[in-house]
matplotlib code that plots the C-alpha trace (Angstrom):
import matplotlib.pyplot as plt

x = [4.7, 2.8, 1.5, 5.0, 6.0, 2.9, 3.7, 7.3, 6.2, 3.3, 4.3, 4.2, 4.0, 4.7, 4.8, 0.9, 0.6, 2.7, 0.8, -2.6, -1.5, -0.3, -3.5, -5.6, -3.6, -4.0, -7.8, -8.8, -6.1, -3.8, -6.4, -9.1, -6.8, -6.5, -10.2, -10.8, -8.2, -9.9, -13.4, -12.0, -10.5, -13.7, -15.7, -13.2, -13.5, -17.4, -17.2, -14.9, -17.3, -20.3, -18.4, -17.4, -21.0, -22.4, -19.9, -21.0, -24.6, -23.8, -21.9, -24.8, -27.3, -25.0, -24.7, -28.5, -29.9, -31.5, -29.1]
y = [13.2, 9.9, 10.5, 10.9, 7.6, 5.8, 7.1, 5.9, 2.4, 1.9, 0.0, 1.9, 1.0, -2.5, -3.7, -3.2, -5.7, -8.3, -7.7, -8.0, -11.2, -12.7, -11.9, -13.3, -16.5, -16.9, -16.2, -18.0, -20.5, -20.9, -22.4, -19.7, -16.7, -17.3, -17.8, -14.4, -12.8, -14.2, -13.1, -9.7, -9.4, -10.5, -8.0, -5.2, -6.1, -5.9, -2.6, -1.2, -2.4, -0.8, 2.4, 2.6, 1.8, 4.5, 7.0, 6.1, 6.6, 10.0, 11.1, 9.9, 12.0, 15.1, 14.8, 14.9, 18.1, 20.4, 19.5]
z = [25.3, 25.3, 21.8, 20.4, 22.0, 20.5, 17.0, 17.3, 18.3, 15.8, 12.6, 9.3, 5.7, 4.6, 8.3, 8.4, 5.5, 7.3, 10.6, 8.9, 7.1, 10.3, 12.1, 9.2, 9.3, 13.0, 13.0, 9.7, 9.0, 6.0, 3.7, 4.1, 3.5, -0.3, -0.6, 1.2, -1.1, -4.2, -3.2, -2.3, -5.7, -7.4, -5.4, -6.3, -9.9, -9.8, -8.0, -10.7, -13.4, -11.7, -11.2, -14.9, -16.0, -13.7, -15.0, -18.6, -17.7, -16.1, -19.2, -21.5, -19.4, -19.6, -23.4, -23.9, -25.2, -22.7, -19.8]

ax = plt.figure().add_subplot(projection="3d")
ax.plot(x, y, z, "-o")
ax.set_aspect("equal")
plt.show()
Protein backbone atom coordinates (compact mmCIF):
# COMPACT_ATOMS: atom_id res chain seq x y z
CA UNK A 1 0.00 0.00 0.00
CA UNK A 2 2.73 2.43 0.98
CA UNK A 3 4.75 1.61 -2.17
CA UNK A 4 1.84 2.63 -4.41
CA UNK A 5 1.54 5.93 -2.57
CA UNK A 6 5.26 6.63 -2.96
CA UNK A 7 5.10 5.91 -6.68
CA UNK A 8 2.23 8.33 -7.07
CA UNK A 9 4.06 11.14 -5.24
CA UNK A 10 7.46 10.77 -6.94
CA UNK A 11 8.08 13.11 -9.86
CA UNK A 12 8.42 11.55 -13.30
CA UNK A 13 9.88 12.58 -16.64
CA UNK A 14 10.74 16.23 -17.16
CA UNK A 15 10.02 17.01 -13.52
CA UNK A 16 13.31 15.27 -12.61
CA UNK A 17 15.20 17.67 -14.86
CA UNK A 18 13.69 20.70 -13.16
CA UNK A 19 14.27 19.19 -9.73
CA UNK A 20 17.93 18.41 -10.51
CA UNK A 21 18.46 21.91 -11.94
CA UNK A 22 16.94 23.53 -8.87
CA UNK A 23 19.10 21.46 -6.53
CA UNK A 24 22.22 22.26 -8.56
CA UNK A 25 21.47 25.98 -8.47
CA UNK A 26 20.89 25.89 -4.71
CA UNK A 27 24.10 23.97 -3.98
CA UNK A 28 26.50 25.46 -6.56
CA UNK A 29 25.07 28.82 -7.48
CA UNK A 30 23.94 30.26 -10.77
CA UNK A 31 27.44 30.92 -12.13
CA UNK A 32 28.82 27.41 -11.58
CA UNK A 33 26.00 25.45 -13.24
CA UNK A 34 26.93 26.46 -16.85
CA UNK A 35 30.57 25.58 -16.13
CA UNK A 36 29.52 22.13 -14.92
CA UNK A 37 27.31 21.63 -17.96
CA UNK A 38 30.11 22.68 -20.31
CA UNK A 39 32.64 20.35 -18.69
CA UNK A 40 30.09 17.52 -18.72
CA UNK A 41 29.53 18.09 -22.44
CA UNK A 42 33.26 18.05 -23.14
CA UNK A 43 33.69 14.85 -21.11
CA UNK A 44 30.83 13.22 -22.99
CA UNK A 45 32.41 14.19 -26.31
CA UNK A 46 35.77 12.72 -25.26
CA UNK A 47 34.05 9.53 -24.16
CA UNK A 48 32.32 9.20 -27.53
CA UNK A 49 35.61 9.76 -29.39
CA UNK A 50 37.33 7.08 -27.29
CA UNK A 51 34.43 4.67 -27.79
CA UNK A 52 34.50 5.10 -31.56
CA UNK A 53 38.29 4.73 -31.66
CA UNK A 54 38.05 1.55 -29.57
CA UNK A 55 35.40 0.14 -31.88
CA UNK A 56 37.62 0.88 -34.90
CA UNK A 57 40.51 -0.98 -33.24
CA UNK A 58 38.29 -3.98 -32.51
CA UNK A 59 37.04 -4.03 -36.11
CA UNK A 60 40.63 -3.82 -37.40
CA UNK A 61 41.67 -6.78 -35.22
CA UNK A 62 38.66 -8.81 -36.38
CA UNK A 63 39.55 -8.19 -40.06
CA UNK A 64 43.08 -9.53 -39.65
CA UNK A 65 43.65 -12.96 -41.20
CA UNK A 66 43.67 -15.87 -38.77
CA UNK A 67 41.04 -14.44 -36.37
